[in-house]
VMD Tcl script that draws the C-alpha trace (Angstrom):
set ca {
  {8.02 -15.26 12.32}
  {9.68 -12.02 10.93}
  {8.81 -8.46 11.77}
  {7.58 -8.06 8.13}
  {5.10 -10.95 8.74}
  {3.89 -9.51 11.99}
  {3.22 -6.26 10.48}
  {1.23 -7.68 7.63}
  {-0.80 -9.63 10.07}
  {-1.27 -6.61 12.22}
  {-2.76 -4.95 9.25}
  {-5.11 -7.76 8.45}
  {-6.14 -7.78 12.21}
  {-6.89 -4.01 12.11}
  {-9.00 -4.29 8.75}
  {-10.74 -7.50 9.86}
  {-11.68 -8.01 13.60}
  {-11.23 -4.35 14.48}
  {-13.10 -3.12 11.52}
  {-10.69 -0.27 10.63}
  {-11.48 1.66 7.72}
  {-7.97 3.09 7.11}
  {-4.90 1.21 7.98}
  {-1.31 2.18 7.74}
  {1.61 0.04 8.13}
  {5.20 1.23 9.32}
  {4.06 4.84 8.62}
  {6.59 7.74 9.01}
  {5.97 11.35 8.89}
  {8.70 14.17 9.12}
  {6.64 16.00 12.00}
  {6.23 12.84 14.20}
  {8.69 11.19 16.59}
  {6.67 8.21 16.70}
  {6.60 5.49 13.87}
  {4.03 2.89 14.28}
  {4.30 -0.60 12.98}
  {0.44 -0.50 12.18}
  {-2.21 1.89 12.94}
  {-5.88 1.97 11.97}
  {-8.74 4.16 12.41}
  {-12.42 3.09 12.93}
  {-15.42 4.67 11.25}
  {-16.06 6.54 14.42}
  {-12.52 7.88 14.52}
  {-11.12 5.86 17.23}
  {-7.29 4.82 16.52}
  {-5.82 1.57 17.41}
  {-2.06 1.13 17.39}
  {-0.10 -2.02 16.98}
  {3.76 -2.40 17.78}
  {5.06 -5.88 16.33}
  {7.80 -7.34 18.64}
  {9.94 -10.33 17.62}
  {11.94 -10.74 20.76}
  {11.79 -9.84 24.49}
  {14.87 -7.43 23.94}
  {12.86 -5.63 21.24}
  {10.03 -5.14 23.73}
  {12.39 -4.04 26.46}
  {13.87 -1.42 24.08}
  {10.32 -0.15 23.17}
  {9.92 0.83 26.95}
  {12.42 3.65 26.39}
  {10.78 5.42 23.53}
  {9.65 8.98 24.41}
  {6.02 8.07 23.63}
  {6.19 5.36 26.23}
  {7.36 7.52 28.85}
  {4.77 10.31 28.92}
  {5.61 11.91 25.56}
  {2.81 12.42 22.74}
  {1.64 9.04 21.70}
  {-0.76 7.82 19.03}
  {-3.65 5.35 19.54}
  {-6.36 5.36 21.92}
  {-5.97 1.61 22.14}
  {-2.41 0.25 21.89}
  {-1.30 -3.28 21.44}
  {1.87 -5.40 21.32}
  {1.70 -8.20 18.67}
  {4.23 -11.05 19.19}
  {4.79 -14.83 19.18}
  {2.67 -16.74 21.73}
  {5.73 -17.76 23.75}
  {6.69 -14.18 24.45}
  {2.99 -12.90 25.61}
  {3.43 -14.92 28.64}
  {6.35 -12.72 29.88}
  {4.97 -9.50 28.61}
  {1.41 -9.56 29.44}
  {1.97 -8.90 33.26}
  {4.19 -5.97 32.37}
  {2.30 -4.31 29.68}
  {0.30 -1.97 31.65}
  {-2.63 -0.31 29.81}
  {-1.35 -1.80 26.45}
  {-3.14 -4.94 25.06}
  {-1.14 -7.95 24.07}
  {-1.80 -10.15 21.09}
  {-0.59 -13.55 20.40}
  {0.23 -14.33 16.74}
  {-0.82 -18.01 16.24}
  {-0.21 -19.79 13.07}
  {-3.62 -18.86 11.56}
  {-5.11 -16.57 14.04}
  {-4.39 -13.56 16.39}
  {-5.61 -14.02 19.92}
  {-6.16 -11.22 22.52}
  {-4.14 -12.27 25.33}
  {-4.75 -8.92 27.13}
  {-7.41 -6.32 25.93}
  {-5.98 -2.76 25.69}
  {-7.36 0.06 28.08}
  {-8.61 3.13 26.46}
  {-5.93 5.90 26.76}
  {-5.79 9.52 25.99}
  {-3.72 10.06 22.70}
  {-2.16 13.02 20.83}
  {-4.42 13.59 18.06}
  {-1.84 16.11 16.39}
  {0.58 13.45 15.49}
  {-2.19 11.14 14.00}
  {-3.63 13.92 12.06}
  {-0.13 14.83 10.60}
  {0.33 11.42 9.61}
  {-2.92 11.19 7.84}
  {-2.58 14.55 6.09}
  {1.09 13.58 4.98}
  {-0.33 10.41 3.44}
  {-3.11 11.79 1.74}
  {-1.38 14.83 0.25}
  {1.02 12.30 -1.38}
  {-1.59 10.45 -3.13}
  {-4.09 12.89 -4.20}
  {-4.12 12.16 -7.88}
  {-4.36 8.34 -7.61}
  {-7.09 8.51 -5.04}
  {-9.22 10.75 -7.08}
  {-9.10 8.07 -9.85}
  {-9.74 5.34 -7.48}
  {-12.89 7.05 -6.14}
  {-14.19 7.79 -9.67}
  {-13.73 4.16 -10.51}
  {-15.71 3.17 -7.32}
  {-18.40 5.51 -8.40}
  {-18.64 3.88 -11.93}
  {-17.02 6.66 -13.90}
  {-14.81 5.53 -16.93}
  {-11.29 5.78 -15.32}
  {-8.63 3.37 -16.31}
  {-6.25 2.24 -13.61}
  {-3.75 -0.47 -14.08}
  {-4.78 -3.25 -11.81}
  {-2.23 -5.73 -10.40}
  {-3.07 -9.31 -10.77}
  {-2.09 -10.23 -7.23}
  {-0.75 -8.92 -3.84}
  {2.58 -9.78 -4.85}
  {2.53 -6.69 -7.23}
  {3.05 -4.59 -4.15}
  {6.87 -5.22 -4.34}
  {6.81 -3.43 -7.58}
  {6.58 -0.23 -5.81}
  {10.15 1.12 -4.95}
  {8.97 1.99 -1.40}
  {7.89 -1.58 -0.71}
  {5.32 -2.56 1.87}
  {6.69 -0.13 4.38}
  {4.62 2.87 3.24}
  {1.31 0.93 2.10}
  {-1.93 2.60 2.98}
  {-5.01 0.32 3.02}
  {-8.41 2.01 2.20}
  {-11.93 1.09 3.51}
  {-12.79 -1.31 0.63}
  {-9.21 -3.20 0.91}
  {-7.45 -1.31 -1.89}
  {-3.87 -0.35 -1.21}
  {-1.93 2.70 -2.30}
  {1.70 3.52 -1.73}
  {1.83 6.54 0.74}
  {5.00 7.60 -0.64}
  {4.42 7.92 -4.34}
  {0.63 7.50 -4.39}
  {1.01 4.43 -6.87}
  {-2.12 2.11 -6.70}
  {-0.88 -1.17 -5.45}
  {-4.06 -3.38 -5.06}
  {-7.59 -2.64 -5.91}
  {-9.98 -4.99 -4.06}
  {-11.87 -7.24 -6.29}
  {-9.32 -7.26 -9.11}
  {-6.75 -9.99 -7.76}
}
mol new
graphics top color blue
foreach p $ca { graphics top sphere $p radius 0.5 }
foreach p [lrange $ca 0 end-1] q [lrange $ca 1 end] { graphics top cylinder $p $q radius 0.2 }
display resetview
């Protein structure tokens, strides 16, 4: 399983079983030192961060990030997502982080994350950065949801995401499943039109 596969599955897990209303994958912001693989926010404003790891070495390297050593960190609940064979070795060392096993068709919680204090500043900066980039397309998407006559080109399938020059790395998923590029604001997928 590749890192990109794990990131997609993390986003689906956040939208689905965790009921996050906003999900971002591989989000980057100039004002933050942390670049989460996937992060989502629930309707109550609680944040859930998922770091995807493809190897034990990748997990060990993650332990040296400033946000893992007491620096400002995102996510009130933080998880590692990895292949099931890696979870056995990581679960006992994950501390307050949760551990998720990516099985063929499901994601299983091996160890539940413990609530942690987080830096709301970096999270807010990330959200503001993404929202400011997509203001125009978001207005059109909202007006369409409200039934006004606004035309948006709808891709026929999720494969149309590749047509954005920024790829899946800057994708933002809205509450209804619609997806917008956080870099250029292009509508990548509108829920119900695939």
